[in-house]
C-alpha positions, 0 to 999 in steps of 0.5 A: 835214590833219594834219602829218606825224609821221616827219620829226619822229621822225627829227629827234628820233632825230638829236638823241638820237644826237647827244646820246649821242655827245657824252656818250660822248665826254666819257665816254671824255675822262673816262676817259682822264684817269683812266687818265693820273692813275692812270699818273702817280701810279704812276710817282711812287709807284714812284720814290718807293719807290725813292729813299726806301726803308724801310729805307735803299736800297742804295748808288747804282749798286750791283748791288741798286740797278740791280736795283731800278731795273729792278724799277720800269721793269717795273712802270711798263711793265705799267701803261703797257700797261694805259693804252695799251689804253684810251687808244689805242683811244679816240684814234687821229690822225695826230699819235699815230701819229707819237708811236708811230712815235718811240717804237718808234724809241727801243725799237730803240735801247734794245734795242741798249743792253740787248744791250750791257749783257748783253755789258758784264756778261759782261766784268765777270765775266771781271774776277771771274776775275782777281780771284779769281786774285790772292786765290787766290795771295795766300792762299797760306801761306807767301806766296812770290815766286812767288805774289805775282808771280801775284797781280801779274800778275792784279791788273795785268790786273784794273786795266787792264779797270777802267781804273784808275790803275796804279803800277809800278816803271818808270813814274809813275802812269798812266791805262790807255787800253785796256779788255779788256772793250770790247763791240766786241772781242766782238761783231758790232757796228760799232766806230763804234757808241756807247751814248753816242750812242744815249742822245743819239739817244734824247733828241733831240726828246723833248719834253713834250706840250702843250695838248690832247696833254698830256691825251691818249695822247701823255702816257703815251707820253712818260712811258713813254719818259722812264723808259725813256731814264733806265734805259738811261742808267743802265745805260750809266753803271753797266756797261761798254759800247761807248762814248766818253762817256755824257752826264751829265745827258741828260734835261730832265725836267719837275721841276714835274710830280709823276711826274718828281720821283723820276726827276729825283732818280735823274738827279741822283744818277747825275750826281754819281757821274759827276762825283765819280769823273771817269768819262764812259765808263761802269763806275760800277757801285759793286762795280767801283769797290769792286774798283778800290780794293782792287785798287790797295791789293793792287798796292802790297802786291806792289810792295814785297813781299820774301821772306821777309816778315812782312806776310801779315796786313797784307793779309789783311782786304783779300784776305777782302774782295776774296774776298767781294766776287768772291762777291756779284758772281758772284751779283749779276751773273748776276740782273742779266743775267737782269733785262736780258733780262726788260726786252729782252723787254718791249720787244720785245712792246711794239714788236710790239703797237704796230707 
């Protein structure tokens, strides 16, 4: 009797199927690695272009600099979603579900920060109105005591809103303690809410994937989350938000990894600005710092002004500079607000797609 052929064929079929599955798994893993490498290179290139542009870049924390940083974020986010479409479909594990859950929680905190930043931008625009009042008053010719008093009132309110050091006749140098731009006074957010605390919560337990996870979907999620937290931190440092204190260097980025070097550079630059300006409560936007400097100089002029005077030309240059600064900020702040809202919408979309 000849041996049966059916079992043999079935066995060979199973071997073939198993071999196909192994090849398929290898191909999928290879695709994962390629996608991850491509994403890391993209993040690295975008940050490299940002920190070392040609021609030279705008000042750190200036409105154009912040706009460019948001462009970097949105470019990375677009690439991230492409990677996610591939890697998340290939690998669905409980540990990955946990990674996504933590990312969604951090996105929720980022959305709150975006709202606070938009409110902060609106408050800075209110400060512009005060600067414009002072400029209009000091441009009057001949310059009279009434115009100077009007300018002084506007400058006092302006410098208070900027939390500047102010001198007046009846007191020594003092630092104001209240901020007219307080986001808590203009929204339904709890007074206990703090943008700085949100940043600290986002950083908590944000750790670099190890072992097998370092070559899987958890890695791009970690990279994109780190970029998101970095951008939110920079916005909170630059724009006056409701916060008690902004951490100087919240992220522990892996300096040895190529994608992180540019992000580390950004964090170090902003950290240096915070230390130099000795401001830990936000509002480090370069244009705001310049407005404060000019405002203090103009305030000193109003203090020593006596009518009639021949000192009008003495402040002409600074008045013109303040006027031009207001003009640029009016346009720049509106564009920045529009970008922050665009980032908000991107984050909402990620949250909906990954939930």
